[in-house]
N, C-alpha and C positions, 0 to 999 in steps of 0.2 A: 740460367733464369731465375726469377725470383720464385722458384719452387721448391719444394723438398725432394728427396730423392725419386728418381726414376731409374730402377735398377735396370732395365732393358736398353737404356739411352747409355748408362754406364758400360754396360757389357760390350756395346757396339764402339765406344771409343776408349776402352780400356787398353788395347793393344797398342797404339802409337804413343798414346798419352804417357803410360806408365814409364815407357823406354825413355821418352824425351824428358821425363822430369827425372829419372835416376840418372841421366847423363848429365843434365845441367845443374844438378843439385850439388855435386861433389864441391864445387868450388864455394857454397856458402857457409859461414861460420854458424854455428849454432850455438844458442844460449842453453845454458844449463838450467833444468827445472827447479822451481823455487817456490817455496810457501810464504804466505805473508804471514806473521806472527804477532800477536798482540803483545806489546811492549810491557805490561805488567806482569805477565807470568810466561813460562814456557808453554808453549803449544806444542801438541804432538805434530809430527811431519805427516803427510799423506801419500805413503809410498805407493799404493796402489794406483791412487789417481795420477802421481807423478810418473809411474812407469807407462800407463795408459797414454798420456799426453805426449811422453817421449817416443812412444811406439809410432804415433802419428808422423812426427817429424822425422825419426831415424829410419823407420822401415817404409812407411807410406809416402815419404819425402815430400810433405807440406811443408811450405816455406816457415811458417810461424802458426803457433796454437796458444790459446789463453785461455784460462778457465777462472771464473769468479764463483765462488759458493758463499752462500749466506745461509746460517742457521735460522730456525724459526723464531728464536728469541734474540733480537739484534743487540740487546743489551748484555746478553752471557759473555763471559770470557771466552776469547778465540772464536766469536760468532761468525768472522769473516776470515776466508783464506783464498789465496789466488795459487795458482801452478801455471807457468807459462814455459815454452820451450820455442827454439827457433829463431828467426829475425822477422822484425816489422818491415825492413828495408833491406832487399837483397844488395842493393847499390853501396849502402854505407856500411851494412853489418850489425845495425841498431837492433837491439835485443827486443823481442816481443814483449808485451805487456798487456795488462788487463784495464788499462785506462785509456786507450787511444779510441778515437771514434772509427766507425766503419758502416759499410752499408749491410743493413740487416736483413734484406730480402723479404721474404714472405712471414717473416716475424710481424711485419706490418699488418697482416690480415687480422692478426688478433685485435690490434687497436681499431682498426674499421669494423669488425664485427662488433667491439664493445659499444662503439657509438650508435651502430643500428640497433642494438639492443636497450640502449638508453632511450632512445626515441621510442622505441616499442613500449617502454615502462611508462614514458609520458603520453600514451596514447596518440602518437602522432604518425604511426605506422603500425601495421599489423603483420606479424611474421608470416601468417597464413593467407595474407592478401596476394593476388596476383601481381606480378610485375607491371602487367598492363594498367593497373589502377594508377600508378605512379609516372611510368613512362610509356604513354599510349603509342604504339606502333613501332617502338625501338626494335622489339624482338619480333618480326614477322617475315622471317625467309628461311631458306635451307630445311623447311619442314618444322621449324621451331616456331612456337607461339607463346608470348608473353601472357596471354590469358591462362595459360596452364602451367606456369612457373611460379613457385611463390619465393616469397623473400626469403623463407626458412631455408628452400632449396638451394638458393644462391650461396648462402653462408655454409652450407653444409657440402656442398659440391655433388648435391643430386639433382641439378636442373636439367641434365644432359646436354648442355651448353659445350660446344667444342673449346679447347684452348687455343687462342691467337697465336701463343707462342709455338704451336707445333706447325705454324705454316711454314712452306719450303724456305722463305727468306730468313728464317731464324735459324736455319742450319749453321750458319756463319754470322752470329750476332755482332762480331767486331766490325763488320762492313757497314752497321748501322749505329755505331756506337755515340756518334755526335748528334743524331737526329731528334727532333722534337716529335712526339706522337699524342694524338687526341684520344681520350676514351672512346668516343663514340665511333670513330674510324676503326680502332682496334676491335671493337664489338662487332662491328659490321664485317670485319675481316673474318673474324671467328665464325660467323653464321654462313659464310661459304666453305668452310671446310667439312670434311665428312664427319658425320654423327658418331659420337663415342659409342664403342661397343657394350660398356658395362654400365650399370646404373649409378655407381660412384666413379665421379671422374674429376680428378683434380683440374682446375682450370682457372687461372688469373682473371679470366673473362668473367666469371661469377662476382668478382670483387669490383672489378671496373662497374659492372652494372649496379651494384650495391652503393658505390659511390656515386653514382648518377642519382640514385633514389634519396640518399642523403641531402644532396644539393637540391632536389626538388621539393623535398618536405621542409627545409629549413630556409631555403634562399641562399644559402651560403655554400662555398666550395667545401667538399669533404675535408679538405686538407685542413682549412682553417677551423671547422668543427672539432675535428680532432685535436687540433692544438688547443682550442678553447677549453674542450671537455676533459683532456687528459694530460697533455704535454705540459701546459702551464700550470695548472692546480697542482701537479706532483712535483713541480720544480724540476722537471727533466731538461736540465740545461743544455746537454750535450745531444738533444734529440731534436731533429728538425728535417723540414722537406728541403731537398736541393732545388726542386724546380728544373730549370735548365742549365744550372750551373754543373759543368761536368765535374768540378773540383770537390774535395772534401776539405771544409774549413776547418782550421785547428789542427791539434796533434792528431795525426791518425796513421795508422797502418797502411802500407802499399798493399795491392792485391795483384794476383798473378793468376793467368789463364794461359792453356796450351792453344796456340795459334794454328791456323790451318795448314801451315808449314812444319808443324810439330815443334815449333821454339816455345820455350816460355817467354811470356810477354808480359808487359806491365799493364794491368787493366785497371789502374787505380782512377784515372780519368775517364768518366762515362755518364753520358745523359740518361738518366734513369727514369725519365718520363714514361717510358714504354710500361714500366710496371705501376705507376701511380699509387693509388690507394691500396693496391694489391702488392706493392714490393719495393717502393722507392725511398722508404726512411733511412735516415742515418742515426745511429746512436751509439751507446758504450755499454759494456758489461754492468756497469752500476746502474744506469738508466733502466735497462732491461729488467735487471732484478727489482729495482723499486717498481716499475709497472707491474710485475708479476704479483709482488706482496700486495699492491694495492687492489689488484684484480680479485685475487682469491680471499682476501679480507673482506670482501664486500663494500669497499669503498667507492667503488666505480658503478656497481650494479646493485639493484636490489636483488635480495635472495631468489624471487622466482625467475628472474632473469638469468641470473649466474647459473641456476639449476638447468635452466634451457640450453645455456651456453655448453655445459659439461655432459649433455646427454648425446651419446654418440652412437655412431653407425659403423660398422665393419668398413674399413677402406680396402681399396684394391693394393694389394701386397706389390704389385709390380710399379706402383707409383708412389707408394710409401716405402713399407717394410712388414714383414710377416709379424702380426699380432697388432699392427697399427690399428686405432679407430680414430673417426673424426666427430667433432661436435661442431658447434658455430664458432668457426675460427679457432678451434683447438685440436690439437693432437693428442692422444691419449696412447701410451705404449708401455707394456709391461715391464717391471723391474726385476733384478734378480733376487733381491731381497724381499720381495712381496709388494703387492700393489703395483700401481702404475704412476708414470710421471704424466703431467698434463702440461702443454705448452705449444710450442712452434717452432719449426726449423725454417731457414730462408737461405736461399742461394741467389748470387747475381753472376751474370755471364763473366763481369771482370774478375772475379775470383773470391770475393768475400762470401764467408758462408756463417751462419749463426745459428744460435738455438738457445732459447729462453724456457725454463721449465720450474715446476715445483713438484716436489715428491708428497708421498702421503703424510710426512710427518710435518710438512711446511717448509722443509730445507728447499732452498732455490739455487739454481745454477744459470750461468749465462756462459757459453760456449762459443769462442769465435776462432776462425781460421781465416788465413790471409790467400789461401788457394784452396781450390774445390777437390775434394777427394776423387782421384782419376780412375777408381776401380770399385767394383761392388765390395771387396773385402776392406777397403779404405774406408768406405763409408761405413760399414760396420764397426769399424774400429773408433770411428767418431761416435758412432752410439755408444760403444762401449765405455768411452770418457763420460758420457752423460750417466751411465749405469754406476760407475766409480764414484763420480762426484756426489751422487744421490744415496748411494747404499754404504760406502766405506764408513765404518766406524758407528754404524745404528745399531739398535738394539737387536733389529731383526737379524743382521749380518752376524753380531756376536753369538746369537742363539743357534743360528745354523752352523756356524763354524765348529 
């Protein structure tokens, strides 16, 4: 789904999925991990990052992985480097790379939250206003009341709304992979589900509601507002909304998932209207890094709104991971070298997995996979790649070594 880690769900599917992947991966050729080097001078290799990425492919049986890292000063020598491993296409054996397009899942939520915060800065909406002010009557079922849920709570996942992706029909998402979904119908479905047990509950429902508020306030679709306010001004030429088009336009990696019968299947073609402004964007590592740079440098939000976005609450470790916190469309997670990274992770059922984040020193990372980790340990290995990308070679790491 267009969500970050749910460790309980991973534990449920780990048994047959890991075996199926291990059996099927043997015939797949793997690319050697490689770093992009600045042509003007020799740049150091990144052995820890390369080993961590290779571990995902060789040990966790992910088809392909790619990392793009950008230093805080893009003009500095060796300011960008990539590490890739595995294949982008199991059928042809084409090597994984860091330039292909892919579905970025819930990384989309950071784009959506940014536009909501822009509208707050323009005084066109209030973060502490009730949803009912903008969408009268939308949330009035299942014990939920839009008069008692604020816009801030939507972005923070503290609204108490269930996630429509936990409905029984989503146990086998491949059965509806070509269907069109409307946000209001998905929200209505969520309201018929049991209430969450905890105060913080990750739910894409929240972001569909936030998107409906953007539409109500601006008179335009949230997708067009995100394009007009973020994608176009930043020149994110490889980032777009696919709508009902199940294909990915242009060069892209294939994606793979474990089907109900335990076989590895190609999930590249998928109608992602079910994710909407909570998970439907297509992008590239370079575009994600450019967006992250613009966001945290203050190009997209005034300082007060960026500070609101970065103010976090404790997240449920069973729905993210231990130590994770959540702001307004941002995840914060501790690093081994000190401080935390800030960004977002995303998953789609077809198999693409992405993460875009920035470290305390301004170093940025975009990590993409074309297969979702099938076990809790594999997911932790995914997070280890992020840690290595943001910590390897930093002054904090050298000091503690």
